[in-house]
C-alpha positions as CSV (number, residue, x, y, z in Angstrom):
1,M,156.6,101.2,132.7
2,E,154.1,103.8,131.3
3,K,150.3,102.9,131.0
4,S,148.9,103.1,127.5
5,Q,146.8,106.2,126.6
6,S,144.0,104.0,124.7
7,S,140.9,106.0,123.8
8,A,139.0,102.6,124.3
9,S,137.2,102.7,127.6
10,T,135.0,100.2,129.4
11,S,132.8,102.8,131.1
12,P,129.6,104.1,129.0
13,C,129.6,107.5,127.8
14,L,127.8,109.8,125.4
15,S,128.9,110.1,122.1
16,P,130.6,113.7,121.5
17,V,129.4,113.5,117.8
18,R,125.7,115.1,117.5
19,H,123.3,113.6,115.5
20,P,120.2,115.5,113.7
21,Q,117.1,114.7,115.3
22,K,115.7,111.5,113.7
23,T,112.2,111.3,113.3
24,H,110.6,107.8,114.1
25,R,107.7,106.4,112.6
26,L,105.4,103.7,113.5
27,L,105.6,100.7,111.0
28,P,102.7,98.5,110.7
29,T,102.7,95.2,112.4
30,N,100.7,93.1,109.6
31,L,102.1,94.4,106.1
32,Y,101.4,92.3,103.3
33,V,102.2,92.5,99.5
34,I,99.6,92.0,96.8
35,I,101.1,89.4,94.4
36,Y,98.0,89.2,92.2
37,N,95.7,92.0,90.4
38,F,92.2,91.9,92.1
39,K,89.2,93.7,90.7
40,A,86.6,94.5,92.8
41,R,83.1,92.9,92.5
42,H,81.3,94.5,95.2
43,A,80.7,97.8,96.4
44,D,82.9,97.2,99.7
45,E,86.0,95.6,97.9
46,L,89.1,97.2,96.6
47,D,90.8,97.2,93.3
48,L,94.5,95.9,94.0
49,K,97.3,95.4,91.9
50,A,100.3,93.4,92.5
51,G,103.0,95.3,94.5
52,Y,100.4,97.3,96.5
53,K,101.0,97.0,100.1
54,V,98.1,96.4,102.6
55,S,98.2,96.3,106.5
56,L,95.4,94.7,108.7
57,S,94.0,96.8,111.4
58,Y,91.1,95.6,113.5
59,G,89.4,93.7,110.6
60,D,89.8,96.4,108.1
61,Y,92.1,97.2,105.2
62,L,94.3,99.7,105.0
63,L,95.9,100.6,101.5
64,Q,99.3,101.8,101.2
65,T,101.3,103.3,98.3
66,P,102.9,100.7,96.0
67,T,106.9,100.5,96.3
68,L,108.3,100.8,92.8
C-alpha cells in the first residue's frame, strides 16, 4: 500500500510566504469614549465632544483624535 503524499504536517515549520514587515503600535490600556459634550469651566480642564477618545495615564488625560 502506498503512503499518501499530504501537505499537512504535524511538525512546525516556517511559512514559505513572506509577509511585509508589519509595524506594531502600542494601544492604550485605559481607553474611554466620550459620550456627552463637556465645556471646560476652568483653565486646567479640556473641552470634550461626544465621540472623542481619551486614555488615562498616571492621572493625566491624553486626548486622542475622534473616530469618524
